[in-house]
C-alpha positions as CSV (number, residue, x, y, z in Angstrom):
1,M,43.9,15.3,46.2
2,R,41.2,15.2,48.9
3,T,39.6,18.2,47.3
4,G,39.4,16.4,43.9
5,I,37.9,13.3,45.5
6,A,35.4,15.4,47.3
7,V,34.3,17.1,44.1
8,I,33.9,13.8,42.3
9,R,31.9,12.5,45.3
10,E,29.6,15.6,45.1
11,I,29.1,15.1,41.4
12,I,28.2,11.5,41.9
13,R,25.8,12.5,44.7
14,K,24.2,15.1,42.4
15,E,23.7,12.5,39.6
16,F,22.0,10.0,41.9
17,Y,19.8,12.8,43.1
18,Q,18.8,13.7,39.6
19,I,18.1,10.1,38.7
20,R,16.0,9.7,41.8
21,Q,14.0,12.8,40.9
22,D,13.4,11.5,37.4
23,R,11.2,8.5,38.4
24,R,10.3,7.6,34.8
25,M,13.8,7.3,33.6
26,L,14.7,5.3,36.7
27,A,11.8,2.9,36.1
28,V,12.7,2.5,32.4
29,S,16.4,1.8,33.3
30,I,15.4,-1.0,35.7
31,M,12.3,-2.5,34.3
32,A,13.2,-2.6,30.6
33,P,16.2,-5.0,30.9
34,V,14.2,-7.3,33.2
35,L,11.2,-7.3,30.8
36,Q,13.4,-7.9,27.8
37,V,15.3,-10.8,29.4
38,L,12.0,-12.5,30.4
39,L,10.4,-12.1,27.0
40,L,13.5,-12.7,24.8
41,G,14.7,-15.6,26.9
42,Y,11.6,-17.5,25.7
43,A,11.4,-16.0,22.2
44,A,15.0,-16.0,21.1
45,T,15.4,-19.6,19.9
46,T,16.6,-21.0,16.6
47,D,15.1,-24.4,17.3
48,I,12.2,-25.2,14.9
49,T,9.4,-27.3,16.3
50,N,5.6,-27.5,15.9
51,I,5.9,-27.4,12.1
52,N,2.4,-27.4,10.7
53,M,2.2,-30.2,8.1
54,V,-0.5,-31.1,5.5
55,V,-0.7,-34.9,4.9
56,C,-1.9,-36.1,1.5
57,D,-2.1,-39.8,2.0
58,Q,-3.2,-41.3,-1.3
59,D,-2.4,-44.8,-0.2
60,R,-4.4,-45.0,3.1
61,T,-2.8,-48.2,4.3
62,A,-1.3,-49.2,7.6
63,D,2.2,-48.6,6.1
64,S,1.4,-45.1,5.0
65,R,-0.1,-44.2,8.4
66,A,3.0,-45.6,10.1
67,F,5.1,-43.4,7.8
68,V,3.1,-40.3,8.8
69,R,3.6,-41.3,12.5
70,A,7.3,-41.3,11.9
71,F,7.0,-37.5,11.2
72,T,4.5,-36.6,14.0
73,N,6.4,-38.7,16.6
74,S,9.7,-36.9,15.8
75,G,8.6,-33.9,17.9
76,Y,9.2,-31.6,14.9
77,F,6.0,-32.0,12.8
78,T,2.3,-31.6,13.7
79,E,-0.3,-32.9,11.4
80,R,-2.7,-30.0,11.1
81,Y,-4.6,-30.9,7.9
82,S,-5.4,-33.9,5.8
83,V,-6.3,-33.6,2.1
84,M,-7.0,-36.0,-0.7
85,T,-4.9,-34.2,-3.4
86,P,-1.8,-32.0,-3.3
87,E,-3.8,-29.2,-4.9
88,E,-6.1,-29.0,-1.9
89,G,-3.1,-28.2,0.3
90,D,-1.8,-25.5,-2.0
91,P,-4.0,-22.7,-0.4
92,L,-2.8,-23.7,3.1
93,I,0.8,-23.1,2.0
94,E,0.0,-19.9,0.2
95,R,-1.8,-18.5,3.3
96,G,0.9,-19.5,5.7
97,R,-1.2,-22.0,7.6
98,A,1.2,-24.8,6.9
99,S,4.9,-25.1,6.0
100,V,5.0,-28.4,4.3
101,I,2.8,-30.9,2.4
102,L,3.7,-34.6,2.7
103,V,2.4,-36.5,-0.4
104,I,2.3,-40.3,-0.1
105,P,1.6,-41.9,-3.4
106,V,-0.8,-44.7,-4.2
107,K,0.7,-48.2,-3.8
108,F,3.1,-46.9,-1.2
109,G,2.7,-50.0,1.1
110,N,2.6,-52.4,-1.9
111,D,5.8,-51.0,-3.3
112,L,7.5,-51.3,0.1
113,L,6.4,-54.9,0.3
114,M,7.7,-55.6,-3.2
115,H,11.0,-53.8,-2.4
116,T,10.4,-51.2,-5.1
117,P,11.8,-47.7,-4.7
118,V,9.1,-45.3,-3.5
119,R,9.2,-41.6,-4.3
120,I,7.4,-39.4,-1.8
121,Q,6.9,-35.7,-2.5
122,M,7.7,-32.9,0.0
123,I,6.2,-29.5,-0.9
124,L,7.8,-26.8,1.2
125,D,7.1,-23.1,1.8
126,G,10.5,-21.5,0.9
127,T,9.6,-18.0,2.0
128,D,11.9,-18.3,5.0
129,A,15.0,-19.9,3.5
130,N,16.5,-20.9,6.9
131,T,13.3,-22.5,8.1
132,A,12.8,-24.4,4.8
133,S,16.4,-25.7,4.9
134,V,15.9,-27.0,8.4
135,I,12.5,-28.6,7.6
136,L,14.1,-30.2,4.5
137,G,16.9,-31.6,6.7
138,Y,14.4,-32.9,9.3
139,S,12.4,-34.6,6.6
140,T,15.3,-36.2,4.9
141,Q,16.6,-37.5,8.2
142,I,13.2,-39.0,9.2
143,V,12.7,-40.6,5.8
144,A,16.2,-42.1,5.9
145,T,15.7,-43.5,9.4
146,Y,12.3,-44.9,8.6
147,S,13.6,-46.4,5.3
148,G,16.6,-47.9,7.1
149,D,14.4,-49.5,9.7
150,I,12.2,-51.0,7.0
151,L,15.2,-52.4,5.1
152,L,16.8,-53.9,8.2
153,S,13.7,-55.7,9.1
154,S,13.1,-57.0,5.5
155,P,13.9,-60.7,4.7
156,A,15.4,-59.4,1.4
157,Y,18.1,-57.5,3.3
158,R,19.2,-60.7,5.1
159,T,19.3,-62.7,1.9
160,G,21.3,-60.0,0.1
161,R,18.7,-59.4,-2.6
162,G,17.9,-56.0,-4.1
163,I,15.9,-53.8,-1.8
164,G,13.8,-50.7,-2.6
165,A,14.0,-47.5,-0.6
166,I,11.9,-44.4,0.1
167,V,13.2,-41.4,-1.9
168,P,12.1,-37.9,-0.9
169,V,11.5,-35.5,-3.8
170,P,11.3,-31.9,-2.5
171,R,9.5,-29.0,-4.2
172,I,10.2,-25.6,-2.8
173,W,7.8,-22.8,-3.4
174,F,8.2,-19.0,-3.5
175,N,12.0,-19.0,-2.9
176,P,13.3,-22.1,-4.8
177,D,16.9,-21.0,-4.4
178,L,16.5,-20.6,-0.7
179,K,18.1,-17.2,-0.6
180,S,17.9,-15.8,2.9
181,S,18.0,-12.2,1.6
182,H,14.6,-12.8,-0.1
183,F,13.1,-13.4,3.3
184,M,15.1,-10.9,5.5
185,V,15.1,-7.8,3.2
186,P,11.3,-7.5,3.1
187,G,11.4,-7.8,6.9
188,V,14.0,-5.1,7.2
189,V,11.7,-2.9,5.0
190,A,8.9,-3.2,7.6
191,L,11.3,-2.8,10.6
192,V,12.9,0.4,9.1
193,L,9.5,1.9,8.4
194,M,8.4,1.3,12.0
195,I,11.5,2.8,13.5
196,I,11.5,5.9,11.3
197,T,7.8,6.8,11.7
198,M,7.6,6.0,15.4
199,T,10.8,7.9,16.2
200,L,10.0,11.0,14.1
201,T,6.6,11.3,15.7
202,S,7.6,10.8,19.3
203,L,10.8,13.0,19.1
204,G,9.0,15.7,17.1
205,V,6.3,16.2,19.7
206,V,8.7,15.9,22.7
207,K,11.1,18.4,21.2
208,E,8.2,20.9,21.0
209,K,7.7,20.4,24.7
210,E,11.4,20.9,25.6
211,I,11.8,24.1,23.7
212,G,8.5,25.5,24.8
213,T,6.8,26.0,21.4
214,L,4.0,23.6,22.3
215,E,2.9,25.8,25.1
216,Q,3.0,28.8,22.7
217,L,0.8,26.9,20.2
218,L,-1.7,26.2,23.0
219,V,-2.4,30.0,23.6
220,T,-3.3,30.5,19.9
221,P,-6.7,29.8,18.4
222,I,-5.5,26.5,17.1
223,K,-7.8,23.6,18.1
224,P,-6.4,20.4,19.5
225,Y,-7.5,18.2,16.5
226,Q,-5.9,20.8,14.1
227,L,-2.6,20.6,16.1
228,I,-2.7,16.7,16.1
229,L,-3.4,16.5,12.3
230,G,-0.8,19.1,11.6
231,K,1.7,17.0,13.5
232,L,0.8,13.6,12.1
233,I,0.2,14.4,8.4
234,P,3.8,15.4,7.6
235,F,5.1,12.2,9.3
236,T,2.6,10.2,7.3
237,L,3.9,11.6,4.0
238,I,7.4,11.0,5.1
239,G,6.4,7.4,5.9
240,F,5.1,6.8,2.3
241,V,8.3,8.3,0.9
242,D,10.3,5.9,3.0
243,V,8.1,3.0,1.7
244,A,9.0,4.0,-1.9
245,A,12.7,4.3,-1.1
246,V,13.1,1.0,0.8
247,L,11.0,-0.9,-1.8
248,A,13.2,0.4,-4.6
249,I,16.3,-0.6,-2.7
250,A,14.9,-4.1,-1.9
251,R,13.8,-4.6,-5.5
252,Y,16.7,-3.1,-7.6
253,W,19.7,-3.3,-5.2
254,F,19.1,-6.6,-3.4
255,Q,17.2,-8.1,-6.3
256,V,14.3,-9.4,-4.1
257,P,11.4,-10.4,-6.4
258,L,8.3,-8.3,-6.0
259,V,5.6,-10.7,-7.3
260,G,2.5,-9.0,-5.9
261,S,0.8,-5.7,-6.3
262,V,2.7,-2.5,-5.4
263,P,-0.4,-0.4,-4.9
264,L,-1.7,-3.0,-2.5
265,L,1.6,-2.9,-0.6
266,F,1.4,0.9,-0.4
267,G,-2.2,0.7,0.8
268,L,-1.6,-1.8,3.6
269,S,1.6,0.1,4.5
270,G,-0.7,3.0,5.3
271,L,-2.5,0.9,7.9
272,F,0.9,0.1,9.5
273,I,1.9,3.7,9.4
274,L,-1.4,4.6,11.2
275,T,-0.3,2.3,14.0
276,T,3.3,3.4,14.3
277,L,2.2,7.1,14.3
278,G,-0.2,6.3,17.1
279,L,2.5,4.6,19.1
280,G,4.9,7.5,18.5
281,L,2.2,9.9,19.7
282,F,1.6,7.8,22.8
283,I,5.3,7.8,23.7
284,S,5.3,11.5,23.4
285,T,2.6,11.8,26.1
286,V,4.6,9.6,28.5
287,A,8.1,11.0,27.9
288,K,9.3,14.3,29.3
289,S,12.5,14.5,27.2
290,Q,13.8,13.2,23.9
291,Q,16.2,10.9,25.9
292,Q,13.2,9.4,27.7
293,A,11.3,9.0,24.4
294,M,14.2,7.2,22.8
295,M,14.6,4.8,25.7
296,I,10.9,4.0,25.9
297,A,10.7,3.4,22.2
298,Q,13.8,1.2,22.1
299,F,13.2,-0.9,25.2
300,F,9.4,-1.2,25.2
301,F,8.6,-1.2,21.5
302,F,11.5,-1.6,19.0
303,M,13.3,-4.6,20.6
304,P,10.2,-6.5,21.8
305,F,8.5,-6.0,18.4
306,M,11.6,-7.1,16.5
307,F,12.0,-10.4,18.5
308,L,8.3,-11.3,19.0
309,S,6.9,-10.4,15.6
310,G,8.6,-13.2,13.6
311,F,11.3,-10.9,12.2
312,A,14.1,-12.9,13.7
313,F,12.6,-16.0,15.2
314,P,9.7,-18.2,14.1
315,I,6.6,-17.5,16.2
316,E,5.6,-21.2,16.1
317,N,8.6,-22.1,18.2
318,M,7.7,-19.8,21.1
319,P,5.8,-20.9,24.2
320,G,2.0,-20.7,24.1
321,W,1.7,-17.5,26.3
322,I,4.3,-15.7,24.2
323,R,2.5,-16.7,21.0
324,Y,-0.7,-15.2,22.3
325,L,1.2,-12.0,23.2
326,T,2.4,-11.7,19.5
327,Y,-1.2,-11.2,18.4
328,L,-1.0,-7.7,19.9
329,I,2.1,-6.7,17.9
330,P,1.3,-4.8,14.7
331,L,4.7,-5.6,13.2
332,R,3.7,-9.3,13.1
333,Y,0.8,-8.6,10.7
334,F,2.7,-6.2,8.5
335,L,5.6,-8.7,8.2
336,E,3.2,-11.4,7.0
337,I,1.7,-8.9,4.5
338,D,5.1,-7.6,3.3
339,R,6.6,-11.0,2.8
340,A,3.5,-12.5,1.2
341,I,3.2,-9.7,-1.4
342,F,6.9,-9.8,-2.1
343,L,7.4,-13.5,-2.5
344,K,4.0,-15.1,-2.9
345,G,2.1,-12.5,-4.9
346,S,-0.8,-12.7,-2.4
347,G,-3.7,-10.4,-2.8
348,I,-6.3,-8.9,-0.5
349,A,-8.3,-12.2,-0.6
350,E,-5.5,-13.9,1.3
351,L,-4.3,-10.9,3.4
352,W,-7.6,-9.5,4.6
353,P,-7.3,-11.1,8.1
354,Q,-3.9,-9.4,8.7
355,A,-5.2,-6.1,7.1
356,L,-8.2,-6.2,9.4
357,M,-6.1,-6.7,12.5
358,L,-3.7,-3.9,11.5
359,F,-6.7,-1.6,11.0
360,L,-8.3,-2.5,14.4
361,I,-5.0,-2.1,16.3
362,G,-4.2,1.1,14.4
363,V,-7.6,2.7,15.2
364,A,-7.4,1.6,18.9
365,V,-3.8,2.9,19.4
366,L,-4.4,6.1,17.6
367,T,-7.7,6.8,19.4
368,L,-6.0,6.2,22.8
369,S,-3.0,8.3,21.9
370,I,-5.1,11.2,20.6
371,A,-7.3,11.1,23.7
372,R,-4.2,11.1,26.0
373,F,-2.6,13.9,24.0
374,R,-5.7,16.1,24.1
375,K,-5.9,15.6,27.8
376,R,-2.3,16.8,28.2
377,L,-3.1,19.8,26.0
378,N,-6.1,20.7,28.2
């Protein structure tokens, strides 16, 4: 019995010794959970606030301004833009700069005074079905509360005569049936593409280190740039095959409408693949084993990217410093591109800012990774 306990004790001591020797694995094991809790504790929220609203006040009276204040004072809506006609607000919805347009008709104040029912229009971006449903619920509640306050303070209510009310008339764009799959499936397409290309690149290079073939390649006349291109090109081709496969599944299996241009989606997917391959190559220069590469990729890239990119939680709800951090995450831009092409039919005229950011991040990451990789080779 004592001998068995002594053996177990020695094995435990050996494992702790190995862990202490592998400083990188020890750092990942301790730092990753702390970092994730700090970031995700702020980002992982389903509350929807700071909703960007376009106000189209065609009445421009004290009553209409009071009605707008009912929205902005609720804590949910922020008036970002003011337009004269609903058509002027359409591009703001299409480009994702606003989530809702509040249209107040002419004679709004006069109709309230005359106790005539008033129909106000709510134009919502239905791309994210869950967010649109919540916004519609907030709007309906605010309208009902404001209308109720008006009625209770009206002399007509106390005399029992007929009273008008404010009636919201919603219009939902891009996803009128509010199907959550139409929003989530394109996001899953982007997520799967990131995981596959980054994992294949990092594990492929680290595996060469572990089995010793990388050192054998270094003693051949092969130049560093030839080795790097030879490593990245196959994974690039696999990435495009994955794009075709997941697009086909999204379109024909899940019946997600693909309104925009397929060639444009493939072209901008190439920019995203450029970034993920660079990150995979960077991971391979840090990790000494495939186990390390998987842990680094999962804890420092996959999970933070998934939670901070807008895949699961709206970026608008996150604290300010977290929102600034999301500008460094390439998945954020590709998600916006992916969903806009799928559901809105957006073209390069609307998506060039996201495409430019993907290109700049991709070039920076790939340049840094190649420089680090060449330094390791030398």
